[in-house]
Kinemage of the C-alpha trace (Angstrom):
@kinemage 1
@onewidth
@group {chain A} dominant
@subgroup {mainchain}
@vectorlist {calphas} color= white
{ca unk a 1} P 124.091 127.372 112.178
{ca unk a 2} L 125.405 124.091 112.792
{ca unk a 3} L 122.648 122.363 112.055
{ca unk a 4} L 122.595 124.022 108.681
{ca unk a 5} L 126.256 123.098 107.789
{ca unk a 6} L 125.200 119.801 108.894
{ca unk a 7} L 121.944 119.476 106.572
{ca unk a 8} L 124.929 121.017 103.664
{ca unk a 9} L 127.249 118.560 103.989
{ca unk a 10} L 124.842 115.416 103.892
{ca unk a 11} L 125.145 115.115 100.140
{ca unk a 12} L 125.645 111.570 99.716
{ca unk a 13} L 122.559 109.329 98.883
{ca unk a 14} L 121.592 106.296 101.833
{ca unk a 15} L 123.574 103.265 101.846
{ca unk a 16} L 121.677 100.024 102.312
{ca unk a 17} L 122.712 99.856 105.329
{ca unk a 18} L 121.713 102.818 106.288
{ca unk a 19} L 118.014 102.004 104.382
{ca unk a 20} L 117.740 98.208 106.189
{ca unk a 21} L 118.620 100.339 109.609
{ca unk a 22} L 116.128 102.885 108.712
{ca unk a 23} L 112.797 100.455 107.958
{ca unk a 24} L 113.411 98.474 111.450
{ca unk a 25} L 113.149 102.050 112.967
{ca unk a 26} L 110.079 102.288 110.492
{ca unk a 27} L 111.251 105.362 108.783
{ca unk a 28} L 109.340 104.358 105.765
{ca unk a 29} L 108.051 106.911 103.149
{ca unk a 30} L 104.629 106.841 103.531
{ca unk a 31} L 101.413 109.033 101.748
{ca unk a 32} L 98.449 109.599 104.188
{ca unk a 33} L 96.816 110.973 100.516
{ca unk a 34} L 97.987 107.848 99.046
{ca unk a 35} L 96.432 105.419 101.758
{ca unk a 36} L 93.584 107.892 101.651
{ca unk a 37} L 92.781 107.593 98.186
{ca unk a 38} L 92.674 103.496 98.198
{ca unk a 39} L 90.211 103.466 101.305
{ca unk a 40} L 88.078 105.828 99.314
{ca unk a 41} L 87.885 104.282 95.995
{ca unk a 42} L 87.414 100.626 97.820
{ca unk a 43} L 84.798 102.371 99.908
{ca unk a 44} L 83.394 103.222 96.892
{ca unk a 45} L 83.753 100.094 94.599
{ca unk a 46} L 82.317 98.457 97.844
{ca unk a 47} L 78.744 100.767 97.740
{ca unk a 48} L 78.572 99.641 93.814
{ca unk a 49} L 78.598 96.074 94.531
{ca unk a 50} L 76.709 95.518 97.848
{ca unk a 51} L 74.711 99.089 97.495
{ca unk a 52} L 71.221 96.769 96.948
{ca unk a 53} L 72.092 94.181 99.077
{ca unk a 54} L 72.995 96.555 102.033
{ca unk a 55} L 69.141 98.298 101.298
{ca unk a 56} L 67.032 95.618 101.316
{ca unk a 57} L 68.978 93.833 104.270
{ca unk a 58} L 68.827 96.784 106.361
{ca unk a 59} L 64.846 97.733 104.781
{ca unk a 60} L 63.551 94.357 106.080
{ca unk a 61} L 65.818 95.064 109.186
{ca unk a 62} L 64.158 98.265 110.383
{ca unk a 63} L 60.824 96.675 109.386
{ca unk a 64} L 61.426 93.775 111.927
{ca unk a 65} L 63.044 96.239 113.989
{ca unk a 66} L 59.373 98.590 114.226
{ca unk a 67} L 57.141 95.582 114.439
{ca unk a 68} L 57.771 94.226 117.716
{ca unk a 69} L 54.816 92.479 119.019
{ca unk a 70} L 53.157 92.479 122.436
{ca unk a 71} L 53.881 88.746 122.879
{ca unk a 72} L 57.850 89.055 121.488
{ca unk a 73} L 57.889 91.767 124.701
{ca unk a 74} L 56.213 89.033 126.890
{ca unk a 75} L 58.706 86.248 126.315
{ca unk a 76} L 61.815 88.256 125.796
{ca unk a 77} L 63.422 91.828 127.341
{ca unk a 78} L 63.487 94.909 125.025
{ca unk a 79} L 66.656 95.012 126.125
{ca unk a 80} L 67.583 91.271 123.940
{ca unk a 81} L 65.655 92.672 121.450
{ca unk a 82} L 67.524 95.292 120.779
{ca unk a 83} L 70.900 93.739 120.968
{ca unk a 84} L 69.536 91.247 118.804
{ca unk a 85} L 68.428 94.108 116.230
{ca unk a 86} L 72.820 95.756 117.035
{ca unk a 87} L 74.187 92.804 115.750
{ca unk a 88} L 72.298 91.788 112.892
{ca unk a 89} L 72.958 95.432 111.684
{ca unk a 90} L 76.802 94.952 112.139
{ca unk a 91} L 76.316 91.519 110.330
{ca unk a 92} L 74.480 93.388 107.277
{ca unk a 93} L 77.509 95.840 106.994
{ca unk a 94} L 79.835 93.096 107.769
{ca unk a 95} L 81.124 93.028 104.067
{ca unk a 96} L 81.388 96.291 103.313
{ca unk a 97} L 83.498 97.295 106.433
{ca unk a 98} L 85.617 94.204 106.027
{ca unk a 99} L 86.478 95.509 102.165
{ca unk a 100} L 87.414 99.096 103.442
{ca unk a 101} L 89.980 96.874 106.562
{ca unk a 102} L 91.554 95.738 103.497
{ca unk a 103} L 91.910 98.533 101.786
{ca unk a 104} L 93.771 100.505 104.758
{ca unk a 105} L 95.892 97.712 105.337
{ca unk a 106} L 96.954 97.360 101.478
{ca unk a 107} L 97.346 101.339 101.054
{ca unk a 108} L 100.575 101.987 103.043
{ca unk a 109} L 102.096 98.731 101.299
{ca unk a 110} L 101.725 100.814 98.062
{ca unk a 111} L 104.613 103.158 98.930
{ca unk a 112} L 107.061 101.382 101.214
{ca unk a 113} L 105.566 98.112 101.906
{ca unk a 114} L 105.347 96.123 104.292
{ca unk a 115} L 107.542 96.970 107.996
{ca unk a 116} L 107.032 95.761 111.240
{ca unk a 117} L 108.792 97.435 113.564
{ca unk a 118} L 109.165 97.472 117.515
{ca unk a 119} L 110.985 100.356 117.485
{ca unk a 120} L 108.827 102.543 115.984
{ca unk a 121} L 106.474 101.721 119.337
{ca unk a 122} L 109.165 102.669 121.768
{ca unk a 123} L 108.130 106.613 122.903
{ca unk a 124} L 111.008 109.077 122.202
{ca unk a 125} L 111.205 111.403 125.346
{ca unk a 126} L 113.060 114.513 123.094
{ca unk a 127} L 109.611 115.100 120.913
{ca unk a 128} L 108.781 116.229 124.843
{ca unk a 129} L 110.730 119.024 124.553
{ca unk a 130} L 108.900 122.285 124.313
{ca unk a 131} L 110.955 124.196 122.303
{ca unk a 132} L 111.661 121.434 119.743
{ca unk a 133} L 108.101 121.357 119.656
{ca unk a 134} L 107.062 124.733 119.270
{ca unk a 135} L 110.212 124.926 116.375
{ca unk a 136} L 108.339 121.751 114.791
{ca unk a 137} L 105.181 123.594 114.832
{ca unk a 138} L 106.760 125.859 112.765
{ca unk a 139} L 108.859 124.607 110.531
{ca unk a 140} L 109.182 124.509 106.683
{ca unk a 141} L 107.728 120.523 106.871
{ca unk a 142} L 104.866 121.533 109.323
{ca unk a 143} L 103.943 124.706 106.847
{ca unk a 144} L 103.949 122.228 103.515
{ca unk a 145} L 101.410 120.137 105.587
{ca unk a 146} L 99.392 122.748 106.640
{ca unk a 147} L 99.011 124.391 102.944
{ca unk a 148} L 98.437 120.496 101.645
{ca unk a 149} L 95.600 120.365 104.238
{ca unk a 150} L 94.078 123.848 103.335
{ca unk a 151} L 94.309 122.961 99.838
{ca unk a 152} L 92.540 119.620 100.246
{ca unk a 153} L 90.446 120.630 102.067
{ca unk a 154} L 88.833 122.865 99.525
{ca unk a 155} L 89.850 120.810 96.527
{ca unk a 156} L 87.320 117.909 97.778
{ca unk a 157} L 85.022 120.367 99.658
{ca unk a 158} L 84.562 122.050 95.990
{ca unk a 159} L 83.886 118.770 94.266
{ca unk a 160} L 81.641 117.152 97.314
{ca unk a 161} L 79.819 120.934 97.149
{ca unk a 162} L 79.613 121.043 92.836
{ca unk a 163} L 78.193 117.789 93.053
{ca unk a 164} L 75.396 118.347 95.417
{ca unk a 165} L 74.221 121.084 93.932
{ca unk a 166} L 73.878 119.180 90.392
{ca unk a 167} L 72.448 116.417 92.549
{ca unk a 168} L 70.170 118.411 94.619
{ca unk a 169} L 66.880 117.442 93.019
{ca unk a 170} L 67.494 113.670 92.708
{ca unk a 171} L 68.224 113.232 96.176
{ca unk a 172} L 65.255 115.165 97.903
{ca unk a 173} L 62.694 113.007 95.182
{ca unk a 174} L 64.502 110.114 97.621
{ca unk a 175} L 62.076 111.541 100.247
{ca unk a 176} L 59.214 110.170 98.147
{ca unk a 177} L 60.587 106.951 97.113
{ca unk a 178} L 59.427 103.600 98.738
{ca unk a 179} L 62.033 102.713 101.001
{ca unk a 180} L 63.910 100.133 99.542
{ca unk a 181} L 64.269 102.287 96.789
{ca unk a 182} L 65.123 105.248 98.968
{ca unk a 183} L 67.731 103.815 100.336
{ca unk a 184} L 69.358 102.326 97.286
{ca unk a 185} L 69.203 105.661 95.306
{ca unk a 186} L 70.826 106.559 98.550
{ca unk a 187} L 73.949 104.217 98.582
{ca unk a 188} L 74.670 104.586 95.010
{ca unk a 189} L 74.105 108.866 95.184
{ca unk a 190} L 76.646 108.140 98.051
{ca unk a 191} L 78.979 105.648 95.942
{ca unk a 192} L 78.588 108.274 92.677
{ca unk a 193} L 79.661 111.108 95.032
{ca unk a 194} L 82.862 109.402 95.363
{ca unk a 195} L 83.665 109.440 91.792
{ca unk a 196} L 85.022 112.940 91.596
{ca unk a 197} L 86.671 113.150 95.345
{ca unk a 198} L 88.715 110.066 94.012
{ca unk a 199} L 89.835 111.784 91.344
{ca unk a 200} L 90.432 115.191 93.398
{ca unk a 201} L 92.453 112.828 96.192
{ca unk a 202} L 94.460 110.778 92.664
{ca unk a 203} L 95.858 114.709 91.812
{ca unk a 204} L 96.677 115.069 95.490
{ca unk a 205} L 98.215 111.842 95.592
{ca unk a 206} L 100.110 112.136 92.717
{ca unk a 207} L 101.915 115.322 93.938
{ca unk a 208} L 102.144 113.695 97.658
{ca unk a 209} L 103.632 110.178 96.995
{ca unk a 210} L 106.617 111.154 94.970
{ca unk a 211} L 107.427 114.469 97.787
{ca unk a 212} L 107.312 111.923 100.684
{ca unk a 213} L 110.057 110.175 98.807
{ca unk a 214} L 112.097 112.730 98.204
{ca unk a 215} L 111.968 113.994 101.515
{ca unk a 216} L 112.075 110.763 102.988
{ca unk a 217} L 115.256 109.861 101.190
{ca unk a 218} L 116.731 113.785 102.123
{ca unk a 219} L 116.306 113.230 105.610
{ca unk a 220} L 118.265 109.991 105.379
{ca unk a 221} L 121.436 111.404 103.537
{ca unk a 222} L 124.931 111.113 104.480
{ca unk a 223} L 127.685 112.898 105.376
{ca unk a 224} L 130.942 111.694 103.678
{ca unk a 225} L 131.972 111.026 106.192
{ca unk a 226} L 129.475 109.125 107.877
{ca unk a 227} L 129.773 106.982 104.592
{ca unk a 228} L 133.673 106.388 105.312
{ca unk a 229} L 132.751 105.280 108.433
{ca unk a 230} L 130.011 103.101 107.902
{ca unk a 231} L 132.482 101.606 105.110
{ca unk a 232} L 135.101 100.633 107.442
{ca unk a 233} L 132.241 99.220 110.085
{ca unk a 234} L 131.311 96.940 107.515
{ca unk a 235} L 134.704 95.911 106.292
{ca unk a 236} L 136.590 95.915 109.564
{ca unk a 237} L 138.809 98.038 110.710
{ca unk a 238} L 142.249 97.008 109.511
{ca unk a 239} L 144.143 96.651 112.906
{ca unk a 240} L 140.885 94.652 113.890
{ca unk a 241} L 141.080 92.580 110.464
{ca unk a 242} L 144.845 91.969 111.268
{ca unk a 243} L 144.338 90.921 114.613
{ca unk a 244} L 141.620 88.074 113.383
{ca unk a 245} L 144.180 86.857 110.843
{ca unk a 246} L 146.825 86.572 113.729
{ca unk a 247} L 144.565 84.260 115.489
{ca unk a 248} L 143.538 82.554 112.335
{ca unk a 249} L 146.584 81.858 111.508
{ca unk a 250} L 147.940 80.713 115.416
{ca unk a 251} L 144.916 78.489 115.293
{ca unk a 252} L 146.018 76.800 111.915
{ca unk a 253} L 149.286 76.347 112.927
{ca unk a 254} L 147.896 74.358 116.141
{ca unk a 255} L 145.783 72.019 114.005
{ca unk a 256} L 148.629 71.880 111.578
{ca unk a 257} L 150.998 70.692 114.233
{ca unk a 258} L 148.347 68.435 115.288
{ca unk a 259} L 148.759 66.050 112.393
{ca unk a 260} L 152.717 65.931 112.539
{ca unk a 261} L 153.057 62.843 114.754
{ca unk a 262} L 150.981 60.752 112.751
{ca unk a 263} L 152.194 62.094 109.339
{ca unk a 264} L 154.566 59.042 107.300
{ca unk a 265} L 157.347 60.850 106.265
{ca unk a 266} L 158.504 64.759 106.805
{ca unk a 267} L 160.935 66.193 103.465
{ca unk a 268} L 162.930 68.277 104.769
{ca unk a 269} L 165.453 71.134 102.736
{ca unk a 270} L 166.997 70.564 104.726
{ca unk a 271} L 166.749 74.351 107.448
{ca unk a 272} L 164.329 75.897 105.424
{ca unk a 273} L 162.209 73.943 104.455
{ca unk a 274} L 159.620 71.103 105.723
{ca unk a 275} L 156.727 69.392 104.053
{ca unk a 276} L 154.723 66.300 106.570
{ca unk a 277} L 152.996 63.802 104.262
{ca unk a 278} L 150.431 60.961 105.214
{ca unk a 279} L 149.142 58.345 103.556
{ca unk a 280} L 145.894 56.943 104.285
{ca unk a 281} L 145.722 53.901 101.806
{ca unk a 282} L 142.532 53.035 102.981
{ca unk a 283} L 140.535 56.600 101.947
{ca unk a 284} L 143.474 58.562 99.829
{ca unk a 285} L 143.946 58.773 96.786
{ca unk a 286} L 147.336 60.256 97.124
{ca unk a 287} L 149.541 60.884 99.975
{ca unk a 288} L 148.368 64.463 101.343
{ca unk a 289} L 149.991 67.553 102.807
{ca unk a 290} L 149.380 67.560 106.671
{ca unk a 291} L 151.627 70.416 107.570
{ca unk a 292} L 154.623 72.155 105.978
{ca unk a 293} L 156.476 75.666 107.044
{ca unk a 294} L 159.784 77.728 106.444
{ca unk a 295} L 161.985 78.645 108.628
{ca unk a 296} L 160.909 78.315 112.445
{ca unk a 297} L 157.970 76.658 111.405
{ca unk a 298} L 159.905 74.122 109.501
{ca unk a 299} L 162.216 73.750 112.907
{ca unk a 300} L 159.536 73.144 115.074
{ca unk a 301} L 157.540 70.457 112.927
{ca unk a 302} L 161.043 68.766 112.557
{ca unk a 303} L 161.380 69.103 116.288
{ca unk a 304} L 157.956 67.372 116.762
{ca unk a 305} L 158.995 64.756 114.292
{ca unk a 306} L 162.101 63.748 115.738
{ca unk a 307} L 159.754 63.723 118.918
{ca unk a 308} L 157.101 61.380 117.870
{ca unk a 309} L 159.871 59.439 115.837
{ca unk a 310} L 158.382 60.268 112.362
{ca unk a 311} L 160.788 59.393 109.463
{ca unk a 312} L 162.519 62.740 107.691
{ca unk a 313} L 164.246 62.790 104.687
{ca unk a 314} L 166.422 65.246 102.925
{ca unk a 315} L 165.186 66.018 99.707
{ca unk a 316} L 165.396 69.952 99.058
{ca unk a 317} L 164.171 70.341 95.232
{ca unk a 318} L 160.739 67.528 96.586
{ca unk a 319} L 160.535 69.774 99.615
{ca unk a 320} L 160.496 72.908 98.188
{ca unk a 321} L 157.900 71.899 95.123
{ca unk a 322} L 155.815 70.339 98.212
{ca unk a 323} L 155.686 73.632 99.525
{ca unk a 324} L 155.257 76.092 96.919
{ca unk a 325} L 153.201 73.982 95.093
{ca unk a 326} L 150.568 71.622 97.428
{ca unk a 327} L 148.281 72.849 100.010
{ca unk a 328} L 147.244 71.969 103.635
{ca unk a 329} L 145.081 68.936 103.848
{ca unk a 330} L 145.862 68.871 99.636
{ca unk a 331} L 146.739 65.352 97.978
{ca unk a 332} L 149.716 65.822 95.748
{ca unk a 333} L 149.833 66.550 92.101
{ca unk a 334} L 150.097 63.585 89.849
{ca unk a 335} L 153.466 65.181 88.538
{ca unk a 336} L 154.950 64.129 92.271
{ca unk a 337} L 153.316 60.296 92.431
{ca unk a 338} L 156.982 59.185 92.046
{ca unk a 339} L 159.177 61.265 93.879
{ca unk a 340} L 156.972 60.894 96.639
{ca unk a 341} L 156.248 56.718 96.002
{ca unk a 342} L 160.545 56.524 95.760
{ca unk a 343} L 160.048 58.580 99.207
{ca unk a 344} L 157.812 56.102 100.772
{ca unk a 345} L 159.642 53.039 99.973
{ca unk a 346} L 162.683 54.384 101.233
{ca unk a 347} L 161.299 54.644 104.352
{ca unk a 348} L 159.745 51.208 104.498
{ca unk a 349} L 163.083 49.650 103.654
{ca unk a 350} L 165.061 51.658 106.412
{ca unk a 351} L 162.379 50.142 108.770
{ca unk a 352} L 162.711 46.643 107.040
{ca unk a 353} L 166.851 47.328 107.065
{ca unk a 354} L 168.595 45.261 110.094
{ca unk a 355} L 172.112 44.729 108.551
{ca unk a 356} L 173.880 44.597 104.677
{ca unk a 357} L 174.432 48.067 103.067
{ca unk a 358} L 172.048 50.308 103.990
{ca unk a 359} L 169.384 51.377 101.908
{ca unk a 360} L 170.031 54.641 99.351
{ca unk a 361} L 167.387 57.286 98.733
{ca unk a 362} L 167.138 57.115 94.767
{ca unk a 363} L 167.615 59.577 92.354
{ca unk a 364} L 164.200 61.334 92.839
{ca unk a 365} L 164.563 63.592 89.162
{ca unk a 366} L 166.179 66.813 90.758
{ca unk a 367} L 166.205 68.350 87.831
{ca unk a 368} L 162.170 68.087 86.649
{ca unk a 369} L 160.925 69.285 90.395
{ca unk a 370} L 163.203 71.865 90.276
{ca unk a 371} L 161.245 72.965 87.346
{ca unk a 372} L 157.459 71.506 88.257
């Protein structure tokens, strides 16, 4: 009952991740009937294309094999002669076998595509359970496979028997024909009997392939809870994401604080905001914000600035505008060039001042800045 309930709850289509994981495990929709159709069709085409050539080569091969003279047997053993004949026979049928191998490899690619999975080779010990094995024997899928096998045998067997009955006279006539002609005729008959068989296989594959796709999708269906859990796993749980965000912010603050000692000036509010500016005339087009913060972070920036003798200038409107409009490691906008240039000039004047009236910070355009 629990298994039936679980199957009924699986109403959601498989997610891309579920499909990807299933492919890694080798769980792909496959149709044996489609592969058989491709293989039989390729064999028929190969016989039609190569039948005459194969018949001629085999006739010559048989003639040479049955006409070994005594001199040859004195110079080499019978085993060597038979080994050479065995190799020659395989070279004759090699083109036909190559076409069949290509068809056998390409057939499965028509449904499900190419997939190499090492996990599919790992033994599944759960399949050794005899109770589950008996359950699989009498499962709905097993009954469908049995019915499909019986129907396939009846259909293809009936087609083959019907064809042979209509071609009985032609097949018996091959016995009185020359070897080359008889072999070519036999191969042609074999190729033509594959045509009705391919029609039957096509009808079977036309039913089986869609069923395998449907059954595969049904097996991979998910419950609503499984979809939600997978979404959480892919996006990350909120508590984990929050912790990661905290660590990222802490790392960013650490890098930011390392840049404070090399700043040219720290502009403050004076207590709530602090923004450190750096201007490298050989590299930067304009001053950059290398550190900024409010409240506690602002206090730390001011403390570091004092420890490393970085000039600190109180310009509340400018500090607020820099904090709100300029990101870290970004150059200041052109609208603030004049104000920041005045601050830097003021710093240079303070460094050069020794006597006389102390330099004062000029008006930075407070009204313009407070609205910028």
